[in-house]
C-alpha positions in Angstrom: 33.3 92.8 30.8 36.0 90.8 32.7 38.7 92.3 30.5 37.4 95.8 31.2 37.4 95.1 35.0 41.0 93.9 34.8 42.0 97.0 33.0 40.3 99.2 35.6 42.0 97.3 38.4 45.4 97.7 36.8 44.9 101.4 36.5 43.8 101.7 40.1 46.9 99.8 41.3 49.1 102.8 40.7 47.0 105.3 42.7 49.0 108.0 44.7 47.8 108.5 48.2 48.5 111.8 50.0 48.1 111.8 53.8 47.1 114.7 55.8 49.6 117.3 57.2 51.1 117.0 60.7 52.6 119.7 62.9 55.0 118.4 65.6 57.1 119.8 68.4 60.8 119.0 68.9 61.2 115.3 70.1 57.5 114.6 69.6 56.8 111.2 68.1 54.2 110.4 65.5 53.0 107.1 64.1 52.4 107.3 60.3 50.0 104.6 59.2 50.4 103.1 55.8 47.0 103.0 53.9 45.6 99.6 53.3 46.3 98.4 49.7 43.3 98.3 47.3 41.3 95.3 46.4 41.7 93.7 49.9 45.4 93.1 49.1 48.2 92.8 51.6 51.5 94.8 51.7 54.7 92.9 51.1 57.4 95.6 51.2 57.7 99.3 52.1 60.5 101.8 51.5 60.4 105.0 53.6 62.3 108.2 52.8 62.5 111.7 54.2 64.0 114.9 52.7 65.0 116.5 56.0 67.8 115.3 58.4 65.9 116.9 61.3 63.4 114.1 61.1 64.4 110.6 62.4 62.8 107.2 61.8 62.7 105.1 65.0 60.7 102.3 63.3 59.6 101.7 59.7 58.1 98.6 58.0 55.3 97.6 55.7 52.6 98.6 58.3 53.8 102.2 59.1 56.6 104.3 60.6 57.3 106.1 63.8 59.1 109.5 63.4 60.3 112.3 65.7 61.8 115.7 65.1 65.3 116.0 66.5 65.9 119.7 65.6 63.9 122.7 64.5 63.4 123.3 60.8 61.5 125.8 58.7 59.0 125.0 56.0 57.6 121.6 55.3 59.3 118.2 55.2 58.1 115.5 52.9 58.0 111.8 54.0 57.3 109.4 51.2 56.7 105.6 51.1 56.8 103.3 48.1 55.0 100.1 49.1 54.4 97.0 47.1 51.4 94.7 47.6 49.7 91.6 46.3 46.0 91.2 45.6 43.6 88.8 44.0 42.3 90.0 40.7 38.9 89.3 39.1 40.5 86.3 37.5 41.1 84.8 40.9 44.8 85.0 40.5 47.4 86.9 42.5 48.7 90.1 41.0 51.5 92.5 42.2 50.9 96.2 42.7 52.5 99.3 44.1 51.5 102.7 45.4 53.1 105.9 46.9 52.1 107.5 50.2 53.1 111.0 51.1 53.1 112.8 54.5 53.8 116.5 55.0 55.4 117.5 58.4 55.9 121.0 59.8 57.8 121.9 63.0 56.1 123.7 65.9 59.1 125.6 67.3 59.7 128.9 69.0 62.1 131.9 68.4 65.5 132.5 70.0 67.5 135.7 70.8 71.2 135.7 71.2 72.8 138.0 73.9 75.0 139.8 71.4 75.0 140.0 67.6 78.4 141.9 67.3 81.4 141.8 69.6 85.0 143.0 69.3 87.8 141.2 71.2 91.6 141.3 71.4 93.5 138.1 70.8 93.4 135.9 73.9 90.2 137.5 75.3 87.2 135.5 76.2 83.5 136.4 76.1 80.4 134.4 77.1 77.4 134.4 74.8 74.0 133.1 75.8 70.5 132.8 74.2 66.9 133.1 75.4 63.8 131.5 74.0 60.5 133.3 73.4 58.6 130.3 74.7 59.6 127.3 76.9 56.8 125.0 75.7 59.3 123.2 73.6 61.8 122.8 76.5 65.4 124.2 76.4 67.8 121.5 75.2 71.6 122.1 75.2 72.3 124.4 72.2 75.0 123.6 69.6 77.6 126.3 69.1 80.1 126.6 66.2 82.5 129.0 64.7 83.0 129.7 61.0 86.8 130.2 61.5 88.4 128.6 64.5 91.8 130.3 63.6 90.1 133.6 64.4 87.7 132.7 67.3 86.7 129.4 69.0 83.5 128.7 70.9 82.8 125.9 73.3 79.5 124.2 73.9 78.6 126.6 76.7 78.9 129.7 74.4 82.3 130.8 75.7 84.1 132.6 72.8 87.9 132.7 72.8 89.7 135.1 70.4 92.6 133.5 68.7 94.0 135.9 66.0 92.9 139.0 64.1 90.1 138.6 61.6 86.3 138.0 61.6 84.3 134.9 62.4 80.6 134.1 62.6 79.5 132.3 65.8 76.4 130.2 65.3 74.0 129.1 68.0 71.6 126.3 67.2 69.0 126.2 70.0 67.5 123.0 68.6 63.9 124.1 69.2 64.2 127.4 67.3 65.9 128.9 64.2 69.7 129.4 64.5 70.9 132.8 65.8 74.3 134.4 65.1 77.0 136.7 66.4 79.7 138.4 64.4 83.1 138.4 66.2 85.8 140.8 65.2 89.2 140.0 66.7 91.4 143.1 66.7 95.0 143.1 65.5 97.8 143.8 68.0 101.1 144.6 66.3 104.0 142.6 67.7 106.7 144.4 69.8 109.1 141.4 69.4 109.5 138.2 67.5 111.6 135.1 68.1 112.1 131.9 66.1 111.1 128.5 67.3 114.7 127.3 66.8 118.0 129.2 66.2 119.7 126.2 64.4 118.2 123.2 62.6 119.6 120.5 60.3 117.6 119.3 57.3 118.3 116.3 55.0 118.4 117.2 51.4 115.0 116.5 49.9 113.3 116.5 53.3 111.5 119.3 55.2 111.1 120.7 58.7 108.7 123.4 60.0 109.7 126.6 61.7 107.4 128.9 63.6 107.6 132.3 65.4 106.5 133.6 68.7 105.3 137.2 69.2 105.4 139.5 72.2 103.2 140.7 73.8 100.9 137.7 74.1 98.0 138.0 71.6 100.0 140.0 69.1 99.7 138.9 65.5 101.2 139.8 62.1 101.6 138.5 58.6 105.0 136.8 58.2 107.3 137.0 55.2 109.7 134.0 55.0 112.9 134.2 53.1 116.0 132.1 52.6 119.4 133.7 52.0 120.4 130.9 49.6 117.6 129.0 47.9 120.0 126.7 46.1 120.7 125.2 49.6 117.2 125.5 51.2 113.8 127.0 50.4 111.1 128.1 52.8 107.4 128.3 52.1 105.0 131.0 53.2 104.1 128.9 56.2 107.7 128.4 57.4 108.2 124.9 55.9 112.0 124.6 55.2 113.1 122.1 52.5 116.7 121.0 52.0 117.9 121.4 48.4 121.6 120.6 48.5 124.3 120.3 51.3 125.4 123.6 52.8 124.3 126.3 55.2 121.8 129.2 54.7 119.8 131.6 56.9 116.1 131.6 57.0 114.5 134.9 58.1 110.9 135.7 59.3 109.9 139.3 59.0 106.7 140.9 60.4 104.5 143.5 58.7 106.0 146.2 60.9 109.6 145.3 60.1 110.7 143.0 63.0 112.7 139.9 62.1 114.1 136.7 63.5 116.6 134.3 61.9 117.5 130.6 62.0 120.6 128.9 60.6 119.7 125.9 58.4 122.3 123.3 57.8 121.4 121.0 54.9 123.0 117.5 55.2 123.4 114.8 52.6 120.8 112.0 52.4 122.3 108.6 53.4 124.3 107.0 50.7 124.6 103.7 52.7 123.6 102.1 55.9 125.6 99.4 57.7 125.0 96.7 60.3 127.3 94.0 61.8 127.4 91.1 59.3 126.4 88.7 62.1 125.4 88.5 65.7 124.8 85.7 68.2 121.8 85.9 70.6 120.8 83.5 73.4 117.3 82.1 73.3 114.9 84.4 75.3 117.4 87.3 75.4 117.7 90.5 73.3 120.3 92.6 71.6 119.9 96.1 70.0 121.4 96.6 66.6 122.7 100.1 65.9 122.9 101.2 62.2 125.7 103.3 61.0 125.0 105.9 58.2 127.2 107.1 55.4 127.9 110.1 55.7 127.9 109.9 59.5 126.0 113.2 60.0 123.1 112.2 57.9 119.6 111.6 59.3 116.9 109.2 58.5 114.1 107.0 59.9 114.4 103.2 59.9 112.2 100.3 59.0 113.1 96.9 60.5 112.1 93.4 59.5 113.0 89.8 60.2 113.1 87.0 57.7 111.8 84.5 60.2 109.9 85.9 63.2 109.6 82.4 64.7 113.4 82.6 65.2 114.0 86.3 66.0 111.8 89.4 66.1 113.0 93.0 65.8 111.3 96.1 67.3 111.0 99.6 65.8 114.2 100.6 67.7 116.3 97.7 66.5 116.0 95.5 69.5 116.3 91.8 68.4 114.8 89.1 70.6 115.6 85.4 70.2 112.4 83.3 69.9 113.7 79.8 69.0 117.1 78.2 68.0 118.0 78.9 64.5 119.0 81.8 62.2 117.2 84.8 60.8 118.2 87.8 58.6 117.4 91.2 60.3 117.1 93.9 57.7 117.1 97.7 58.2 116.0 100.1 55.5 116.4 103.9 55.5 113.6 106.3 54.3 115.5 106.7 51.0 115.7 103.0 50.3 119.2 102.1 51.5 119.4 98.8 53.4 121.7 96.4 55.3 121.3 92.9 56.7 122.6 91.2 59.8 122.5 87.4 60.1 121.4 86.6 63.6 122.0 83.2 65.2 119.9 82.2 68.2 121.5 79.7 70.5 120.4 77.8 73.6 121.2 79.7 76.7 123.8 78.1 79.0 122.4 76.1 81.9 121.7 78.1 85.1 122.1 81.4 83.2 118.7 82.6 84.3 119.5 81.6 87.9 122.8 83.5 87.8 121.1 86.6 86.3 118.4 86.4 89.0 121.0 86.1 91.8 122.8 89.1 90.4 119.6 91.2 90.3 118.9 90.1 93.9 122.3 91.3 95.0 121.9 94.7 93.4 118.4 95.1 94.9 119.7 94.3 98.4 122.6 96.8 98.0 120.1 99.5 96.9 117.9 98.8 99.9 120.9 99.0 102.2 122.1 102.3 100.7 118.6 103.7 101.0 118.3 102.8 104.7 121.6 104.4 105.5 120.3 107.8 104.3 117.6 107.9 107.0 
């Protein structure tokens, strides 16, 4: 008989408990009580889950959970809890067990109506959308507005739509307490009467890229642009106006609208640095600074620099090559180009002569007095 009772208890320890349904309004809280475990046991751990992001847990433990609805949703949300417990069996020993509890939540919302479901705008135009609720019993929180394509039309959090360029976009209004409502926006195309390039002349290092853009007249005009390079062996240009240097030389990049207007930019492709040079050595006084200026080969090349010091306790170097003496000693300052060319300058930091700070301060005072005197003479 004892074995049979133990078998019955083990089977009962995996019961599934389904709680009653709840229907809540937006921001309404509800305490979900976890059922007492069977056989006068006690709960040791509980894991709570919800299948909808519109429901938030504010508290959850092995006793129960507090939930609230942060936004409207349709249908039914399921909250589940897997809880573990310990109980005394018929053999007077402790035994582990677990169960599932389920809670079904629906949302008591209202319905919303948007002021316009279809609008047409010209580029640059603005239009204010609004919404109304069928019932105010749920309150009227600030709605969330969004656009499916901000390159066509943008919308702010007050429902103000701004047409950007020709095309279509779907504006969504989420009233929080009701299902989302929508407005289709069609931005009309204005053919350009004129076109100009963002630059008439640019230089590009071979292997590097720069972006070109165009400006249309009148304001709000738009058009598909066809980009071409007169010599792709020197520079290429992408469909978005990205110019890439191929080899040293000059070429012309042209932008052409769908209605035949065009603008051009001369592109000079220059060689990448083959070498970079710094003075072999420099002396700096303790507490003072000196800027190192790299020289490129060829001289008309372009690059960005990375600076480093072999001993920052002796000398530091900034991103613009300014070296500052920190303590007496020597340090190697290295500059490196973006294509890996480098040069080194040995910097020696020496003690500053006595009274140098005082002499510099006196000189500054003299200059300030002179400036004040000249300023007074003007009035």
